[in-house]
C-alpha positions as CSV (number, residue, x, y, z in Angstrom):
1,M,0.0,0.0,0.0
2,K,2.8,2.4,0.8
3,T,4.5,1.7,-2.5
4,K,1.2,2.4,-4.4
5,N,0.7,5.7,-2.5
6,S,4.3,6.7,-3.3
7,I,3.8,6.0,-7.0
8,M,0.6,8.0,-7.0
9,L,2.3,10.9,-5.3
10,V,5.2,11.0,-7.8
11,L,2.8,10.8,-10.7
12,A,0.7,13.6,-9.3
13,V,3.8,15.8,-9.0
14,I,4.6,15.0,-12.7
15,L,1.1,15.8,-13.7
16,L,1.2,19.1,-11.9
17,V,4.5,20.0,-13.6
18,T,3.3,19.0,-17.0
19,T,0.0,20.9,-16.8
20,S,1.7,24.1,-15.7
21,A,4.1,24.1,-18.6
22,S,2.9,26.4,-21.4
23,A,5.6,25.7,-24.0
24,Q,5.7,23.0,-26.6
25,V,6.3,19.5,-25.2
26,A,8.9,17.1,-26.6
27,I,8.4,13.4,-26.0
28,G,11.2,10.9,-26.4
29,L,12.5,7.3,-25.8
30,R,15.8,6.3,-24.3
31,H,17.8,3.1,-24.2
32,G,21.2,2.3,-22.7
33,I,23.4,0.4,-20.3
34,A,24.0,0.9,-16.5
35,A,26.9,-0.1,-14.3
36,S,25.7,-0.3,-10.7
37,T,26.7,-1.4,-7.2
38,L,25.7,-1.1,-3.6
39,S,27.9,0.9,-1.3
40,D,28.1,2.1,2.3
41,K,26.2,5.2,3.3
42,G,28.0,8.3,2.1
43,N,30.5,6.4,0.0
44,L,30.4,8.0,-3.4
45,Y,33.6,6.5,-4.9
46,N,33.5,2.7,-4.2
47,D,33.2,1.1,-7.6
48,N,33.8,-2.5,-6.6
49,N,31.5,-5.4,-7.2
50,V,29.8,-3.7,-10.2
51,T,27.0,-5.4,-12.2
52,L,26.0,-4.4,-15.7
53,S,22.4,-4.1,-16.9
54,Y,20.1,-2.7,-19.6
55,T,18.0,0.5,-19.0
56,A,15.2,2.0,-21.0
57,G,12.4,4.6,-20.6
58,V,10.3,7.4,-21.9
59,F,10.7,11.1,-21.1
60,A,8.9,14.4,-21.7
61,S,10.7,17.7,-21.9
62,F,8.8,20.9,-21.0
63,P,10.7,24.1,-21.8
64,L,10.4,26.9,-19.3
65,N,12.5,29.3,-21.3
66,K,15.4,29.1,-23.9
67,S,17.8,27.7,-21.3
68,L,15.7,25.7,-18.8
69,A,13.3,22.8,-19.1
70,I,11.6,20.3,-16.7
71,Q,12.0,16.7,-17.8
72,P,10.0,14.0,-16.0
73,E,10.8,10.4,-16.9
74,I,9.6,6.8,-16.3
75,N,12.5,4.3,-16.7
76,Y,13.3,0.7,-16.1
77,V,16.7,0.0,-14.6
78,R,18.3,-3.0,-12.8
79,K,20.7,-2.2,-10.0
80,G,22.7,-4.5,-7.7
81,R,26.0,-5.8,-6.5
82,S,28.2,-8.7,-7.6
83,N,30.3,-10.5,-5.0
84,E,33.0,-13.1,-5.8
85,T,34.6,-15.5,-3.3
86,T,37.0,-18.4,-3.8
87,V,37.0,-21.4,-1.5
88,L,39.4,-24.4,-2.2
89,G,39.9,-23.2,-5.8
90,T,36.2,-22.8,-6.6
91,A,35.2,-19.3,-7.5
92,T,31.6,-18.5,-6.5
93,N,29.9,-15.3,-7.8
94,T,26.8,-14.1,-6.0
95,D,24.6,-11.3,-7.7
96,F,22.0,-9.4,-5.7
97,L,19.7,-7.7,-8.3
98,L,16.9,-5.1,-7.9
99,H,14.6,-4.3,-10.8
100,Y,13.3,-0.8,-10.5
101,M,10.7,1.4,-12.1
102,Q,12.5,4.7,-11.6
103,I,10.8,8.1,-11.9
104,P,13.1,11.1,-11.9
105,V,12.0,14.8,-12.3
106,L,15.0,16.6,-13.8
107,L,15.8,20.3,-14.3
108,Q,17.7,20.7,-17.5
109,Y,19.9,23.6,-18.4
110,R,21.4,24.4,-21.8
111,N,23.6,27.3,-22.7
112,D,22.5,29.0,-25.9
113,Q,26.0,30.2,-26.5
114,L,27.0,26.5,-27.0
115,L,24.4,26.0,-29.7
116,N,26.1,25.8,-33.1
117,K,24.7,26.2,-36.6
118,S,23.9,22.5,-37.0
119,G,21.5,22.6,-34.0
120,S,23.7,20.6,-31.7
121,V,23.9,21.6,-28.0
122,F,25.4,20.4,-24.7
123,Y,23.3,20.4,-21.5
124,I,23.4,19.4,-17.9
125,N,20.5,18.1,-15.8
126,G,19.8,17.0,-12.3
127,G,17.0,16.3,-9.8
128,P,15.4,13.8,-7.4
129,Y,14.0,10.4,-8.3
130,A,11.7,7.8,-6.7
131,A,12.4,4.2,-7.6
132,F,9.9,1.3,-6.9
133,V,11.0,-2.3,-6.8
134,L,9.4,-4.5,-9.4
135,N,11.4,-7.6,-8.5
136,T,14.4,-8.7,-6.4
137,Q,16.6,-11.7,-7.3
138,T,19.8,-13.4,-6.4
139,R,22.0,-15.5,-8.7
140,V,24.8,-17.8,-7.6
141,S,27.2,-19.2,-10.2
142,K,30.4,-21.2,-9.8
143,N,33.5,-21.2,-12.0
144,D,31.9,-18.7,-14.5
145,E,29.0,-21.1,-15.1
146,G,25.6,-19.6,-15.5
147,G,23.5,-19.5,-12.3
148,V,19.8,-19.7,-11.7
149,L,17.9,-16.5,-10.8
150,L,15.9,-16.9,-7.6
151,P,13.3,-14.5,-6.2
152,V,14.0,-12.7,-2.9
153,N,11.6,-10.9,-0.6
154,S,12.8,-7.3,-0.3
155,S,12.0,-5.4,2.9
156,N,12.4,-2.0,1.2
157,K,10.2,-1.4,-1.8
158,T,11.1,2.2,-2.5
159,D,14.4,4.0,-3.1
160,W,14.6,7.7,-3.0
161,G,17.7,9.4,-4.6
162,A,19.2,12.0,-6.8
163,T,20.4,12.1,-10.4
164,L,23.1,14.3,-12.0
165,G,24.2,14.1,-15.6
166,I,25.5,15.8,-18.8
167,G,24.3,15.3,-22.3
168,F,24.7,16.2,-25.9
169,Q,21.8,16.7,-28.4
170,T,22.3,16.7,-32.2
171,P,20.0,16.3,-35.2
172,I,20.5,13.0,-37.1
173,R,18.3,12.3,-40.2
174,Q,15.8,15.0,-39.2
175,K,15.5,13.6,-35.6
176,D,17.0,15.1,-32.5
177,V,19.1,12.5,-30.8
178,R,20.5,12.7,-27.3
179,F,23.5,11.1,-25.6
180,D,23.2,11.1,-21.8
181,L,25.8,10.2,-19.1
182,R,24.2,10.0,-15.7
183,Y,25.1,9.2,-12.1
184,D,22.4,8.0,-9.6
185,M,22.9,8.0,-5.9
186,G,20.3,6.3,-3.7
187,L,19.5,7.7,-0.3
188,S,17.4,4.8,1.1
189,E,18.9,1.8,2.8
190,I,18.6,-1.4,0.9
191,G,17.3,-4.5,2.8
192,Q,18.8,-8.0,2.8
193,Q,22.4,-6.6,3.0
194,P,25.1,-7.0,5.7
195,T,25.5,-3.2,6.1
196,E,23.7,0.1,5.3
197,Y,24.1,-0.2,1.6
198,R,22.6,2.4,-0.8
199,T,22.3,2.0,-4.6
200,K,24.7,3.7,-7.0
201,A,24.7,3.6,-10.8
202,L,26.4,5.2,-13.8
203,S,24.5,4.9,-17.0
204,L,25.1,5.8,-20.7
205,S,22.0,6.1,-22.9
206,I,20.9,7.2,-26.3
207,G,17.5,9.0,-26.7
208,I,15.4,10.1,-29.6
209,L,12.8,12.8,-29.7
210,L,9.6,11.6,-31.4
């Protein structure tokens, strides 16, 4: 019930933002890859035990003026941590995986002075996100052999966090294409872990404005 209420709250905020925007709306799709891990509270730099995954979503960009825009999104992303141990010459890899529906609301800034004659532009964006667990799994494999994914009950169904990124937009065959590099930092403690882990992810995606 709490998860459903949180989803409704986030969607209500997005609706409020979208209905208050008076400029032309741009809708787009994005696909990419994400490298994620779980780290201790306040640890921004630990990049050990990384797991790779696919990410995809839809976004809407609402210009506020020539330089600023509000961009709510609905994305799928898998985050987690990969641990490897070796006992008596046998390497065991354990993956803890969280499948999220992640909803960020980003403020995007682009400098008109960087806009060139071809219509290409650099931009930065950032803002909060709410992520809701769709599924939680573990996978245990030995000696690089494929393991079996098993469901896990997660005690924490919601992850609140912040996103910061840079991007580049350029027209390709009459379509505006975006290349985004982003960093996500979760603020909520993840259950089923030996310490106060938070999610952390670095993603690279390609988006296209429809």
